[in-house]
N, C-alpha and C positions, 0 to 999 in steps of 0.2 A: 178704659170710659163704656160706659154706656149711651142712650140715647137722651138719660139722664144725667146731671151732673150737677157739681157744687154752688151753679150757677141756678141751679131749679127750685123751686118753691117749695113746702110743707108746710103741716099741720099735725099739733098733737091733738090726739081727739079723748075725749071721753067721757065717763056717765058721770055726775051729780052738777050739784050747782057750780058755774064758772063765775071769774072774774073775768071785764075786761080792764085797762089803764088806758084813759087817751091820753097825748101829748099834750106839754103844757099849749093854751094856746098861743101866748105867748111867742109859741117857738116856728118860727118861719120854714124849718124844716119838717113840721109835722103833716104829713100826709093824711090828707080829709078822711074823716071817718068811714063819708057811705067810696067801695073802691071806684076811680072812675075807669070807664073805660081804655084811657090813653095805658093807665099803668098796666091790665092786663092784658094787654096787647105787649106794651115792652117787656114785661115776666114773662110770656109766651117765646119773646127772642132772646132772649136771654139768654133762655138755657141750653141754647142751642151753642152757643158762644166755643166751651168744650169739647161739645158733648161730637161733635161731627171727625173729634181726632180718635174715640173711642170706637165709634160706628164703623170708622175706614179700620179700623183693626182687632174689630170682634169677629169678622173672618175669617182669617189669616192666624198661621200656625205658629206655633214662635222657631224660628229657628232652631234651637234646643232645648226641645221641652221639655220641661223638668220632673224628675221624676214621683210622680206621685207616691210610689209605695217607702218611698225614704223620709218623709214630712218626721221632725222630732218634733215630741210633744211640745202642746202649747201652754209657752210661760209666759208671764208679762213682763212687759216691756220695761224695762228699769236699766238705772246708768253703773255703766261699769267702770269707764272713766278712760276707756279708751279713745284714741283722737282719731274721728272721722275718717277727718283728708288731710294729705298733703298742698293742696293746691283750687284755685276758684278761677281758673282758666273764663272771659268772659263773665264770669258772675255764678258759672256753673260748679261747681263743686266736684271735684274729681279725685281719683287714689283712694275707694275707699277696698277694704280687706276685702281680699280674693276668700270670705268664709259666710256664713250665715250671717252673722254680728254685719258684717261686712253688705251681704243683700239689705237686711234691716234698713240699715243707715241710708241707704245708695236708694233703697223705695220712696222713704223719708221729703231726702232733701230733692229730690223727682217729682215728688207733689208738691211740692211749696215754688217748687222755679216753676212750674205748669201750671201752677193756678194762680202764675202773676200778669200785672199789666204789659210785661214786655210782651205776651203772647197776640194780643191786637197791636202789634208795632211790622210789623213784617220782615224786615229785615231783623231785628231782636228775636223774631219766633222763628226766623229759617237758623238761626245761632243755636236757638234753644233745644232746639229740632236734630241738629246733627250735632250737639254735643252730648243729647239724651237717650236718641234713640241708634237703635241699628242702622250700618244703612243703607239698608234695603227696605226700610220702615219709613228710616228720612226722607226718602230720592221721594216715596209714596204719597207719603201724607203733605208734601210744603204744597204742591199743587193741590189735591185741596181745601186745605185748609185756606189759601188764595181768595179760591173761591169761595171760599165760607163766609170771610173776611170780608164782605162785602163793602165798597162803600153805603149801601140803603143799608145793610148789617149795622153799621155802626154807627149810622145815623139813629136809626132804630137807639143804639143806647148811650146819645144824647151828645155821640162823641163826631169828629170830623172826620173828614176820610183819613188822616195819617196814625187816628187813635188817640187824638187831644181830648180832655175835654175841656167845656166853654171857659174863660176868665171867669174868676171867684168859685169857681168847681175843681173837684178830685173827684174821680174813678177808682173806686175803693176794688181791689179786689187782691183777695191772702188765703191762702191754704195755711191751715195750723194743725200738722200732727198731735196726734192724740198717743198715738201707739200704736203701736207696727206686730205682725202675727205674722208668722213663717208658715206656711201652708202645705210649702216644699221645699227641697236645696240639695244639688250636687256641684259639685265643681263648674261645669259646664251651667248649667240656668240653676233660678230659683224663681219660684211663684211666692211672693211677698203681699200681704194685706197690709193698709195701711188706712189707721182711722182718725177722722181727720174733722176738721171743725173751720167752714169760711166763710168767708168777713166780701161780700156783693154788693153793688150801688153803686150812686151819683148822689153825694154829696156835696151838695149847693143849694142856694135861697129857693132855685126852681126846677128842681129836681122832685119827679113825679113817681124815682127811683129809687128810694130813700137806702141807706147802706143796712142790708141787713146779714143773720146766719143763717148755714145752713150746714147742717152733718151729715157727710157720708164715710163712706165703703170705698176708696180706691186701691186695685185691687192690680199689680204690674207683672209681666212675665217678664224675669232678666234671663241675659243671656249675657255670659263673661268670651266678651268678643276685644281682642290685643290688647288684653291684659285690661280689663277693665270691664263693668256693671255697665249694657245699657238696653233698654228696652224694645222689645220683638212685640208685644201687645200690649192692651189694660184693656180697664172697663170700670166702672162703679156701680155704684148700689146705692142708693138712700139709706141712714140709720150707718150702727144704732145714731137713736135722739135721744135726750132728756128733756123736761117740763120745761118749759120755758122759766126765767128766773123772773123775781119780781123787781127788777134795777128799771128806771122809767131810763125811756130814751132819752140819747147826748142829740144834743142840737147840731147840725147841719155844722158849724167854727170849730167844738167842740167836736166832731171827725176828723174834720181834714190837718187841724191842726199835733193831732194824735196820729194821725197814719204818716203827718212830716219827721215828726218827733221819735218817734216808737220803732227801731229799724227791727229786722227779721233775723232768725237766729239759721247755723247750721243745727238739725240735727241729724242723732249719734247714740249709740247704746253707751 
């Protein structure tokens, strides 16, 4: 990752005439047309949510650095019908194939798990990190992340000290992979970039940080450890981001209902 992550915000700029669509006045979830100072503060804090993991990893070298001179030709992510994994202990997919395609599936699924709300809760966060990172990386990051996800930080997100949203509200955080790219590969290590869109924000009638989308590229340095792919370091950067669509924003109730009714996927080639 980088110090900016899927929880950061961004705008698509350009020249020419622009059109702004404001939410319907009857929508209690609609943010005010003038950005309140509280929203600016919350957004500034939110960008730190996953970024601390990346910042801690940026200065460390992967245990088995991928061989840059062996990077295969760039190919679009296309379905192959190959089953990605054979198990999902603690909800974390495992058993990815020991090849370039398996590394891509691993990276895509790791992005999904690391972008989930489980990272807000200490016990789940530790389980996730133990299941995704190398033992060395996990042991260092757990201490740093426990400090990063402080009670004050969770309060700034509108959550209680256990990472729970207020009654009647739903905190939404999802990473949805769009495609993967193999930057380098060897049997002992791989560097895989995952292009994804993220959903993040607090859905509720009193929320000042409504659910929004982000576009990021998450690059993972993977090592083959104990018969499985593990993350030794990772970075994030903004984009590529498409021009925002012209679909009006949904209400808080619609967003909360969709998050509860639509489950996630296991991603694979």
